[in-house]
N, C-alpha and C positions, 0 to 999 in steps of 0.2 A: 165319415167314420173316424173316430179317434183311436189312437193306439192305446193298448192297455197300460194305464198309468204305472202300475206296479212294475211292469217289464221295462218301461222307459227309465224309471228310477233305478232299477237293477243295473241297466247298462251304464247309466251315468256313474253310479257307484263303482262299477267294475273299472271304468276308465280312470276314475280318480285314484283308485288303489293300485293301478298297474305300474305307475312311475313313482319311484321313491321321492320324497319331498326334497331331498338334497339335489336331485337332478331336474326338478321342475323349472328351473331357470333356463334349461337347455332344450328340454323335450317335454311334451304333454300329449295326453290322449284326450280327445273330445268326442262327444256323441252329438251328431247333428240329426235333428228330428225333422222328418217330413210326414206327409199325410199317411203313407203306407209303409214306410221303412225308417230304420235308424242306420246311420252311416258312422262307423268308427273311423276317426281321422287322427293321424299322427301330425303334430305340430312341432316344428323345430325353430329354434331361435336363429336369427341371422348370424352367419359365421364369417362373412366377408363384407366389408364396408361398401364395396362397389356393387353389391347385390341389393343394397338398400336396407332400411330398418325393419321391414316387414318379416313376420314369421312365415315360414313356408308351411303348406298343408299338403298332405298326401293321404288319400283315402286308403284304409287298410282292409275293411270288410263292410258288408252291408247285411243287415238283418231285415228281411221283408216279412211283413205280417199279412196273412190272408184271413180276413174277417169271416169269410164263409165257413171255414172249418176251425178257426181259432188257432192256427199254427204259424210258427215262424220258420223261415228257411234262410240258409246261409249262402252268401255270395262272395266270391273273391274278385279282386281287381287285377286286370292285366296291365301291361306297360302302356297301353293307350287309354288308360283310365276308364275302361269299360268293365262292367260287372258281369260275372258268369256264375251259374249255379254251381255250388260246391257239392259234389256228389258223394263225399266220403262220410257224411252224416245226414240222416233224414230229417224231415220236418219235426218240429218239437212244439209242444204246448207252451213251453217257457223258453226264454232266451238263455237260461243257465247252461243247457247242454251245448248250445252253439258257442257261447263264450268259453266254455271248457275246451272245445275243439280249437278255437282260435289260440287259446293259451298253449295247448299241446303242440299245435301246428306240425303234425307228423309229416306233411308234404312240403313244409317250408315255403308255402305259398303266401302266407300272411306276413311273416316277419323276415323271410329271406334265408 
């Protein structure tokens, strides 16, 4: 079962527009696509030479698709990198409502 292409494009576009171009040499948002979900990942440039040249990655949120009813649900990541259902917004037919919630972040669970 493939994810709805329009929604995948929407999340990719949201990630691309979230970080201003002038800061993209330091931080980026990416959308990693899996069979049943999309994971929004924050990537940061190396800031100390002794940590090596690789960018670091930290998952921010996961959008899970349920094909049976055609809905998306939002998950937050804990400090152990495990995802949990975010219960402040219900399932949605599009990712737009969930992306808006991540942007608003009223609980400070996504962006701190």
